C-alpha positions as CSV (number, residue, x, y, z in Angstrom):
1,M,173.3,162.1,-81.3
2,H,171.9,160.3,-84.3
3,A,170.8,163.4,-86.2
4,P,174.1,165.4,-86.0
5,F,176.1,162.3,-86.7
6,M,174.2,161.5,-89.9
7,E,174.6,165.2,-90.9
8,H,178.3,164.7,-90.9
9,R,178.8,167.1,-88.0
10,D,181.5,166.8,-85.4
11,V,180.0,165.6,-82.0
12,L,181.0,165.8,-78.4
13,A,178.9,163.3,-76.4
14,L,179.0,163.1,-72.6
15,A,176.9,160.4,-70.9
16,P,177.2,158.3,-67.7
17,T,179.0,155.0,-67.6
18,G,176.8,152.1,-68.7
19,S,174.5,154.3,-70.7
20,G,175.3,152.6,-74.1
21,K,177.8,155.1,-75.6
22,T,179.3,152.4,-77.9
23,L,176.0,151.7,-79.6
24,A,175.1,155.4,-79.5
25,F,177.8,156.0,-82.0
26,G,178.1,152.5,-83.4
27,V,174.5,152.2,-84.8
28,P,174.6,155.5,-86.8
29,L,178.1,154.7,-88.0
30,L,177.1,151.3,-89.3
31,A,174.0,152.8,-91.0
32,K,176.1,155.5,-92.6
33,L,178.6,153.0,-94.0
34,L,175.9,150.7,-95.3
35,L,174.4,153.6,-97.2
36,R,177.7,153.7,-99.1
37,P,178.9,150.1,-99.2
38,P,182.5,149.1,-100.2
39,E,183.3,149.9,-103.8
40,L,183.5,146.9,-106.2
41,H,186.3,146.7,-108.8
42,K,186.2,144.7,-112.0
43,A,188.8,142.0,-112.5
44,G,187.8,140.6,-115.9
45,R,185.3,137.9,-116.9
46,G,182.6,139.6,-114.9
47,V,184.5,139.1,-111.6
48,R,184.2,141.9,-109.1
49,F,186.0,142.4,-105.8
50,V,186.5,144.9,-103.0
51,N,190.0,146.4,-102.9
52,P,191.2,146.0,-99.2
53,H,193.2,149.2,-99.4
54,D,190.2,151.2,-100.3
55,R,187.8,149.7,-97.8
56,L,188.7,151.3,-94.5
57,R,186.4,154.3,-93.9
58,A,186.1,154.6,-90.1
59,V,188.6,154.5,-87.2
60,V,187.8,154.2,-83.4
61,L,190.5,155.2,-81.0
62,S,190.5,153.6,-77.5
63,P,192.9,154.3,-74.6
64,T,193.2,150.6,-73.4
65,R,193.5,147.3,-75.1
66,E,190.6,145.7,-73.3
67,L,188.3,148.6,-74.3
68,A,189.4,148.3,-78.0
69,Q,188.6,144.6,-78.0
70,Q,185.2,145.1,-76.4
71,V,184.2,147.9,-78.8
72,A,185.2,145.8,-81.8
73,S,183.2,142.9,-80.4
74,D,180.1,145.0,-79.8
75,L,180.3,146.6,-83.3
76,T,180.8,143.1,-84.9
77,Q,177.6,141.9,-83.1
78,A,175.7,144.9,-84.3
79,A,176.9,144.5,-87.9
80,K,176.2,140.8,-88.0
81,G,174.6,139.8,-91.3
82,T,175.9,142.8,-93.2
83,V,178.9,143.1,-95.6
84,L,180.8,145.3,-93.0
85,R,184.0,144.0,-91.4
86,I,185.3,145.2,-88.1
87,G,188.7,144.5,-86.4
88,A,190.9,145.6,-83.5
89,V,194.6,146.3,-83.2
90,F,196.5,147.1,-80.0
91,G,200.0,147.0,-78.5
92,K,201.8,144.4,-76.5
93,S,200.5,141.7,-78.9
94,A,202.0,140.0,-82.0
95,L,202.2,142.5,-84.9
96,A,202.0,140.0,-87.8
97,P,198.5,138.7,-87.2
98,Q,197.2,142.3,-86.9
99,R,199.0,143.2,-90.1
100,E,197.2,140.3,-91.9
101,L,193.9,141.4,-90.4
102,V,194.3,144.9,-91.8
103,A,195.6,143.6,-95.2
104,G,192.5,141.5,-95.5
105,G,190.3,144.6,-95.6
106,L,188.2,146.3,-92.9
107,D,185.4,148.8,-92.9
108,I,185.9,149.9,-89.2
109,L,189.3,149.6,-87.4
110,V,189.3,149.9,-83.6
111,G,192.7,150.4,-82.0
112,T,195.0,152.0,-79.5
113,P,196.8,155.1,-80.9
114,G,200.3,153.6,-80.5
115,R,199.6,150.4,-82.5
116,L,197.8,152.4,-85.2
117,L,200.8,154.7,-85.6
118,E,203.1,151.6,-85.7
119,L,201.1,150.2,-88.6
120,L,201.0,153.5,-90.4
121,D,204.8,154.0,-90.1
122,L,205.3,150.5,-91.5
123,G,203.1,151.2,-94.5
124,A,200.8,148.4,-93.5
125,L,197.8,150.7,-93.1
126,T,196.3,153.7,-95.0
127,L,193.7,156.1,-93.7
128,A,193.3,157.9,-97.1
129,R,189.6,157.0,-97.4
130,V,188.6,157.4,-93.7
131,S,185.7,159.7,-93.3
132,C,184.9,159.3,-89.6
133,V,187.2,159.2,-86.5
134,V,185.7,158.3,-83.1
135,V,187.8,159.1,-80.0
136,D,186.4,157.0,-77.1
137,E,187.1,158.0,-73.5
138,A,188.6,161.3,-74.7
139,D,189.5,162.5,-71.2
140,R,191.4,159.2,-70.5
141,M,193.3,159.7,-73.7
142,M,194.5,163.1,-72.3
143,D,195.3,161.7,-68.8
144,M,197.4,158.9,-70.3
145,G,199.3,161.2,-72.5
146,F,197.9,159.8,-75.7
147,M,196.6,163.1,-77.1
148,P,199.8,163.8,-79.2
149,Q,199.5,160.4,-80.7
150,V,195.8,161.0,-81.5
151,E,196.7,164.2,-83.2
152,R,199.4,162.4,-85.3
153,V,196.7,159.8,-86.4
154,M,194.5,162.8,-87.4
155,G,197.3,164.0,-89.6
156,W,196.9,160.8,-91.7
157,V,193.2,161.3,-92.2
158,P,191.6,163.6,-94.9
159,T,190.7,167.1,-93.8
160,D,187.0,166.7,-94.5
161,R,186.7,163.9,-91.9
162,Q,184.0,163.8,-89.2
163,V,185.3,163.5,-85.5
164,V,183.2,162.2,-82.6
165,C,184.5,162.4,-79.0
166,L,182.8,160.5,-76.2
167,S,183.3,160.2,-72.4
168,A,181.5,160.0,-69.2
169,T,183.5,162.8,-67.6
170,L,185.4,165.7,-69.1
171,P,187.3,168.0,-66.6
172,A,187.6,171.7,-67.6
173,M,191.3,171.5,-68.0
174,T,190.9,168.6,-70.5
175,E,187.9,169.9,-72.4
176,S,189.8,172.8,-74.2
177,R,192.4,170.3,-75.5
178,V,189.7,167.9,-76.7
179,L,187.7,170.6,-78.4
180,Q,190.8,171.3,-80.6
181,L,190.1,168.1,-82.4
182,L,186.5,169.2,-83.3
183,R,185.1,171.8,-85.6
184,N,181.8,173.5,-84.6
185,P,180.7,170.4,-82.7
186,A,177.2,169.5,-81.7
187,R,177.3,168.8,-77.9
188,V,175.2,166.1,-76.4
189,D,175.0,165.9,-72.5
190,V,173.2,163.1,-70.7
191,G,173.5,163.1,-66.9
192,L,177.0,164.4,-66.9
193,R,179.4,163.7,-64.1
194,N,177.0,161.9,-61.8
195,A,177.8,158.6,-60.1
196,P,175.2,156.0,-60.9
197,A,172.3,156.6,-58.7
198,H,171.1,153.0,-58.5
199,R,174.2,151.8,-56.7
200,R,174.8,151.8,-53.0
201,H,178.0,153.8,-52.0
202,V,179.7,153.1,-48.7
203,R,182.6,155.0,-47.2
204,C,184.9,153.1,-44.9
205,D,187.4,155.1,-42.7
206,V,190.4,152.9,-42.2
207,S,194.2,153.4,-42.0
208,D,196.2,152.4,-44.9
209,E,198.0,149.6,-43.0
210,D,194.6,148.0,-42.2
211,K,193.0,148.2,-45.6
212,S,194.0,144.6,-46.6
213,A,192.6,143.2,-43.3
214,L,189.3,145.1,-43.8
215,L,189.1,143.8,-47.4
216,V,189.5,140.2,-46.4
217,A,187.0,140.6,-43.6
218,L,184.5,142.3,-46.0
219,I,184.8,139.5,-48.5
220,R,184.6,136.8,-45.9
221,E,181.6,138.2,-43.9
222,H,179.5,139.2,-46.9
223,H,180.5,136.2,-49.1
224,M,181.3,138.7,-51.9
225,K,181.7,137.4,-55.4
226,G,181.9,139.3,-58.7
227,L,184.1,141.9,-56.9
228,V,186.6,144.3,-58.5
229,V,189.2,145.9,-56.3
230,Y,190.8,149.1,-57.7
231,V,194.2,150.1,-56.5
232,R,196.4,153.1,-57.3
233,T,199.6,151.4,-58.6
234,R,200.7,148.1,-60.1
235,R,202.9,147.4,-57.1
236,R,200.0,147.7,-54.7
237,A,197.9,145.5,-57.0
238,G,200.5,142.8,-56.4
239,W,200.5,143.3,-52.6
240,V,196.7,143.1,-52.4
241,T,196.6,140.0,-54.6
242,Q,199.1,138.2,-52.5
243,A,197.3,139.1,-49.3
244,L,194.0,137.7,-50.7
245,R,195.7,134.5,-51.9
246,H,197.3,134.1,-48.5
247,H,193.7,134.0,-47.0
248,K,192.5,131.4,-49.6
249,I,190.4,133.9,-51.7
250,S,190.4,133.1,-55.4
251,V,191.7,136.2,-57.2
252,D,193.5,137.4,-60.3
253,V,195.2,140.6,-61.2
254,L,195.0,143.0,-64.1
255,H,197.4,145.9,-64.8
256,G,199.5,147.4,-67.5
257,D,202.7,145.4,-66.8
258,R,201.1,142.1,-67.6
259,S,201.2,140.6,-71.1
260,Q,198.1,141.0,-73.2
261,R,197.4,137.2,-73.0
262,A,197.7,137.3,-69.2
263,R,195.3,140.3,-69.1
264,N,192.8,138.6,-71.4
265,D,193.0,135.4,-69.4
266,A,192.5,137.2,-66.1
267,L,189.4,139.1,-67.4
268,A,188.0,135.9,-69.0
269,A,188.4,133.9,-65.8
270,F,186.7,136.6,-63.8
271,A,183.9,137.0,-66.2
272,A,183.3,133.2,-66.3
273,G,183.2,133.0,-62.5
274,T,186.5,130.9,-62.2
275,V,187.8,133.5,-59.8
276,D,185.7,135.5,-57.4
277,C,187.8,138.7,-57.2
278,L,189.8,140.8,-59.7
279,V,192.4,143.3,-58.4
280,A,193.0,146.0,-61.0
281,T,194.5,149.4,-61.7
282,D,192.5,152.0,-63.7
283,V,193.2,150.2,-67.0
284,A,190.1,148.3,-66.1
285,A,188.0,151.3,-65.1
286,R,186.9,152.5,-68.5
287,G,184.1,151.2,-70.6
288,L,184.4,147.5,-69.7
289,H,181.1,145.7,-69.7
290,V,181.2,142.6,-67.5
291,P,177.7,141.7,-66.3
292,R,179.2,139.6,-63.4
293,I,180.5,142.7,-61.5
294,K,178.2,143.3,-58.6
295,S,180.6,145.1,-56.2
296,V,183.5,147.5,-56.5
297,V,186.0,148.3,-53.8
298,N,188.1,151.5,-54.1
299,Y,191.1,150.2,-52.1
300,D,192.7,153.6,-52.8
301,V,190.7,156.7,-53.3
302,P,191.3,157.8,-56.9
303,L,193.5,160.9,-57.3
304,M,191.2,162.2,-60.1
305,P,187.5,162.5,-59.0
306,E,186.4,161.5,-62.5
307,D,188.0,158.1,-62.0
308,F,185.6,157.3,-59.1
309,V,182.6,157.7,-61.5
310,H,184.2,155.3,-64.0
311,R,185.2,152.8,-61.4
312,V,181.8,152.5,-59.6
313,G,180.1,152.5,-63.0
314,R,181.5,149.0,-63.8
315,A,179.1,147.5,-61.3
316,G,175.5,146.6,-62.1
317,H,175.8,146.2,-65.9
318,G,174.1,142.8,-65.5
319,G,171.1,144.2,-63.7
320,G,170.1,143.8,-60.1
321,E,171.7,145.5,-57.0
322,A,175.2,146.9,-57.1
323,E,177.4,148.6,-54.6
324,S,180.7,150.3,-54.0
325,F,183.0,150.6,-51.0
326,T,185.7,153.2,-50.7
327,F,188.5,152.8,-48.2
328,V,189.5,156.3,-47.0
329,D,192.7,156.9,-45.1
330,R,193.1,160.2,-43.2
331,E,195.5,161.4,-45.9
332,E,192.9,160.7,-48.6
333,F,190.2,162.9,-47.1
334,G,191.0,165.7,-49.5
335,A,190.6,163.5,-52.6
336,W,187.3,162.1,-51.1
337,R,185.9,165.6,-50.7
338,A,186.7,166.4,-54.3
339,I,184.7,163.3,-55.3
340,G,181.7,164.5,-53.4
341,V,181.9,167.9,-55.1
342,L,182.0,166.3,-58.5
343,S,179.6,163.4,-58.3
344,G,177.3,164.5,-55.4
345,V,177.5,160.9,-54.2
346,E,175.7,160.1,-50.9
347,T,177.1,157.4,-48.7
348,T,175.1,154.8,-46.9
349,A,175.5,154.0,-43.2
350,F,177.5,150.9,-42.8
351,T,179.0,148.9,-39.9
352,L,182.5,147.8,-40.5
353,P,183.1,144.0,-40.0
354,D,185.6,143.0,-37.3
355,F,188.9,142.8,-39.2
356,T,191.2,142.3,-36.2
357,P,191.8,138.6,-36.9
358,Y,193.3,139.6,-40.3
359,Q,195.5,142.4,-39.1
360,R,199.2,142.3,-39.6
361,A,200.1,141.2,-36.1
362,K,197.7,138.2,-36.3
363,S,197.8,137.3,-40.0
364,G,200.5,134.8,-39.8
365,R,203.8,134.7,-41.7
366,V,205.1,132.8,-44.7
367,Q,208.5,131.1,-44.0
368,R,211.0,131.2,-46.9
369,R,213.9,128.9,-47.4
370,G,217.3,130.3,-46.4
371,R,218.1,132.3,-43.3
372,G,214.7,132.6,-41.7
373,I,213.3,135.4,-44.0
374,K,209.7,136.1,-43.3
375,V,207.1,138.0,-45.4
376,D,204.3,139.7,-43.6
377,F,200.9,139.8,-45.4
378,G,198.9,142.4,-43.6
379,G,197.5,145.7,-44.7
380,G,199.7,148.0,-46.8
381,A,203.0,146.7,-48.2
382,P,204.5,143.3,-47.3
383,R,207.8,143.6,-45.4
384,L,210.8,141.4,-45.7
385,R,212.5,140.7,-42.3
386,G,215.5,138.6,-41.3
387,G,215.5,135.9,-38.6
388,V,216.1,136.8,-34.9
389,G,219.6,137.9,-34.3
390,Q,220.6,137.9,-38.0
391,K,222.0,140.6,-40.1
392,P,219.7,142.7,-42.4
393,L,218.7,141.0,-45.6
394,Q,221.2,141.5,-48.4
395,W,222.0,139.6,-51.6
396,E,225.1,137.7,-52.6
397,R,226.1,135.7,-55.6
398,S,225.7,132.0,-55.4
399,G,228.2,129.6,-56.9
400,D,226.0,128.8,-59.9
401,G,225.6,132.5,-60.9
402,G,222.2,132.9,-59.1
403,R,221.4,135.0,-56.1
404,K,220.5,134.1,-52.6
405,G,219.5,135.8,-49.5
406,S,222.3,136.3,-47.0
407,G,223.8,138.7,-44.5
408,G,227.0,138.9,-46.5
409,K,228.2,141.5,-48.9
410,I,226.6,142.1,-52.3
411,G,228.5,140.5,-55.1
412,A,230.7,138.3,-52.9
413,K,232.5,135.7,-55.1
414,K,233.2,132.1,-54.3
415,K,236.9,131.4,-53.8
416,R,238.4,129.7,-56.8
417,Q,240.3,126.5,-56.2
418,R,243.5,125.9,-58.2
419,S,243.9,122.5,-59.9
420,A,246.8,120.2,-59.4
421,P,249.7,120.2,-61.9
422,I,249.9,117.3,-64.5
423,T,252.4,114.5,-63.7
424,V,254.4,112.1,-65.8
425,G,252.2,109.7,-67.7
426,Q,249.0,111.7,-67.0
427,K,246.9,113.2,-69.8
428,R,245.5,116.7,-69.8
429,G,241.9,117.0,-68.8
430,S,239.5,118.4,-66.3
431,G,241.1,119.4,-63.0
432,V,244.7,119.4,-64.1
433,R,247.1,121.9,-65.7
434,R,250.4,121.7,-67.5
435,T,253.4,122.6,-65.3
436,T,255.6,125.5,-66.3
437,R,259.0,124.4,-67.8
């Protein structure tokens, strides 16, 4: 990849997860920028300075905020001791500090497409001198609907720019759209579309309603730490997290609905070992390098076979043994077969632990205040149920404007009491009213 990059050719690079794609483009990019350092301008009396508006010469586009932060951190470490400055911008975070960062002058800007366009529309950023654009995890950009935004960003960049697209997987339906960003690209393939061979992959056939019970049993029996559990939706992430907490397992959650600060805190706590388990959606499946991850559980079989490769590729970055477990419900057999065709993964024989003590019927219930409402934390979704002989759970307005569980009608109002009329010698005030004359 180094030779075509230094020759200013467009590049399409495909390599397995954990193979070092960030430094594969980062090292030649830094070398190229150092050959042409930031221009110095005279300011009188021999003083020379770098104009911040003329400094930005490379942009790296990332599909997720966590990946943008990680890429910026890796490039900053690689550029340590040089004059180059690298920064990251991303959405769901305060805009003002990021505007100040850009205004101070950067050589490489890493960011999500939406926040870059926001800064461009505000006039806080110019790409007039950008000569290289890197699109990281190009297939994920397409899956998340970011490709129109990527094309808009390209419209702000000079036409003689160099474009580099990288990914671990690239489905045929996505490849044609990605290739539209490139002009006569050099293609670099390294072990394309294979699940990491040094990891043990286990398939667990289990019904959807028993997945949570199996997960708890797996963690308890094998004393698992450094575990990431991938689920299909944000709602299911909440269910699984609650089930694990109910069984006294230290866990945090990471998905797109959480604030950036909460996402950063969850990832930092997991990386530091404060929590043993991280429940996440696919926002944490791409490019993240967390050495502590030893095991991955696919609680839900990913709908896209390529996502399996990215998920299991998170484990083992710190060296040593790594493993993945995939829970397969009978309705997910088709998706599992597609994974086998794409990755050629071979599963290891595995005896499931006894998870009957953690099944829904025996898992215990959490009593809430009010009319005997119970929440069942078993496999699948928790279910709200009323007490014995009570009406189905509904909501009604409480007297202070809040809401409370009840069997009454929705929106029922508290009966208003009329105050007594004012009498002779009594002053107007709270609880009295003037009589009609």
